[in-house]
Residue, then its C-alpha position, 0 to 999 in steps of 0.5 A: m484484509l484480516t481473515l475470519k480466523q484472525l478475528r474469531d479465534n481470539r476476539d478479545d485480542a483482536v479488539r485490543r490490537l486494533e485499539k492501538k490503531g485508534v479503532d473501536a473494533a468490538p461492534i464491527i467484530d460483533r457484526i462480523e460474527e453475526l453475519d458469519d453465523r448467518r452465512k453458515a446457517l444459510q449454507a447448511e440449509l442450502d446444502a440440505c435443500l439441494a440434497e433433498q432436491n437431488q433425491a426427489a429428482k432421482q425418484i421421478g424417473a423411478l416413479m415414471g418407470k413404474g407407471l405412477k404418473d400422478e406420484a411422479e407429477a407430485k414429485k416434480q412439484e416438490v422438486a420445483t418448490l425445493k428449487s425455488r427455495s434453493n434459489e432464495l437461500k442462494e440469493e440470501s447467502d450471497r447477500v450476507a456474504v457481500e455484507l460480511q465482506n464489507e464489514i471485514v474490509k472496514l478493519p485495518n491491519f493488526p499492528a505488530e506488538i512492537v508498534p508504539e502506543g500513540r495517536t499522532a506523529e508526536d508519539n512516533v519513536v526515533v530509533k536512529l539519528v544521524e546529525n550530519y549537519t552542514e554550515l550554511p551561508g548567512e542568508a540561507l534560502p529555502h528550496w523554492e527561493l533557490a529554485k527561482k534563483y537558479d531557474i531549475i524549478d518553475f512553480d508558477l509555470g506548473v500552475k499555468l499548465t495544470g494547477a498548484g502542486f504540479p511543478v515544472y523542472k528545468g535545465k539542471g533541475a530536470r537533469l537532477q530529477r533524472a539522475l536521482i531516479n537512475y541512481f535509486l534504481d541502480c542502487n536497488t537493482k544492485a541489491g537484487y531487486q528486479e526492475v519493472e516499468p508498470p502502468i501508471m493507471v490501475n483498475e479498481a481491483s488493483g486499488f482494492g488489492t493493496g488497500q488504497l480502495p476503499d480506504k483512500e478513494g478520496q485521495m486518488y485521481h479517478v479517470t471516471a470514463d474508464g474506471y481507472y485510477l492514477v497510481p499514488t505509488a508504484e506499490v499498487p501496480v507492482t504488488n498487483i502483479f501477483r494478484d491471484v498468483i500461487l508461487e512455489q516456496s522456492e520462488l520466495p522472496v520476490k524482490m522488485t523495484a520500479y519508478t513511476p510518477c505518483f499522483r495524490r489529491e492531498a485533499g485538505s493540505y494547506g499552509k506553510d508545510v505544503r510550500g514548494l516541493n513539500r507536498l505535491h499532487q504529482f511527484d516522482k518516486v522509486e519503490i521497492v516491493q518484496v513478497s516474502h515467506p511469512d517466517k522471514s518477513y521481519e528479517a526482510l523488513d530489517k534488510m529493506v530498512a538497512h538498504v534505504e538507509s544506505i541510500v539516504a546516507s550516501l547523499g550526505l544528508p542528516y536523517r533519522i529513522l522513526r518507528l511509527c505509533g499505532g495511530d500514525m500508521s497506514f490502514t494496511s501496515a503492521l509495522t512501519y519505519d519512516f525516514e526523514v531528512y533535515s531541512e537546514a533552511q526550513k529547520r524541519w524534518l521532511e519525510v522521504s520514505s516509509v518502509s512497511n511490512f503488511e504481513s498477510f493483509q494485502a496478500n489476503r485481498l490479492k489472493l497471493r499464496y505460496r505452496d508450502d512443503n506439504r503442497k498446501t497453499q498459504l498466504c504470503h507476506t508483502l512489504n514495500g518501501s520508498s527508495l526514494a521519494l524525490p521531492r523532499i530529497v531534492a528540497a533537502l539537497l538544494e537547501n543543505n548544499q547551498t554555498e556562496e558559489g552555488i549548490r553543491i551536488p553530492e559525490a554519489l550523484i555526480p556520475y549521474t548528473g554530469f555536473d558537480f555544481i548548480k551555479 
């Protein structure tokens, strides 16, 4: 969530920056300024009314002590009138504060200055390309055909048990899933991230804290009886560990990693691009999260990008890194790098990771702060990245490593799978 200071100190700059995300912020900021001015005026009137009420209340005792009963009763009536007015002012002030909050949360995060202009994925900028292509057999198959041929993923059984987008992994397919999760977690813990195992359902406050609510409410599975939400990513519970927390500056950075199944409704997704593992309602993902000092968050982002790249490179897949344009970024992000791997059989790029710096946007919602050298509290910066999402990694591994004899397992994964081929 942006702060009032960010919006009011330089209104024109705020409008310009949010326009890069495709948002016409001018009318919303106008309304925010109007509500903020009204809130301040109400608070000033309330403070004056309370001061007058307190002063009148003190006079009652003095009047009674002098035997001026009629004057004391009149003063009591005056206090009652002031108290009634104070309550009215408090109610109106609270209403305006809620409306002000509701207007502020409509606005996405400011994009960083280096974010490219653009509205769609076509405007994203490729910052690195590693063309580690492989030569496939003449009759190369897409992963959904390979899954059926080797009986390692059953999409039809998933439809029977739940519905489309909920595959069942079998035999070496299940073992490959487990191997990838353990491998990614080991890579992250070796890089200094503390592993945690969070809940996979969160409350509304957690969804708001990281920006999924109210922006992505329609994409989340809601357990209505209890008001909980199934997590769309481990970012939500892990980052919310620090909701309403004040850290010491010496504790920064905080680095955490977690595996969770992830649940997304993916409403409106259809067509060939969602076939097989390309887009699921339930999938496995390993996440990394950092809480950083504001002065060091972009250095932390660069290190996170390099870390994710090292994992992707170790799998031997062709990949590219994209800097997302303003129109293709998430609501909460200030700067995002996407990782994509190339699917040889599908002849297309598949996104497997997003690594983002949210600056203070999430921290302001979370009330996540640190004490600086002067013992004053300041907002932290938060970052997160997929490290990695499994479905499209598995799709690319199956397709790019298919041979006449079977599917070859990358060398880095063999200690985790216990086999080097799926035959």
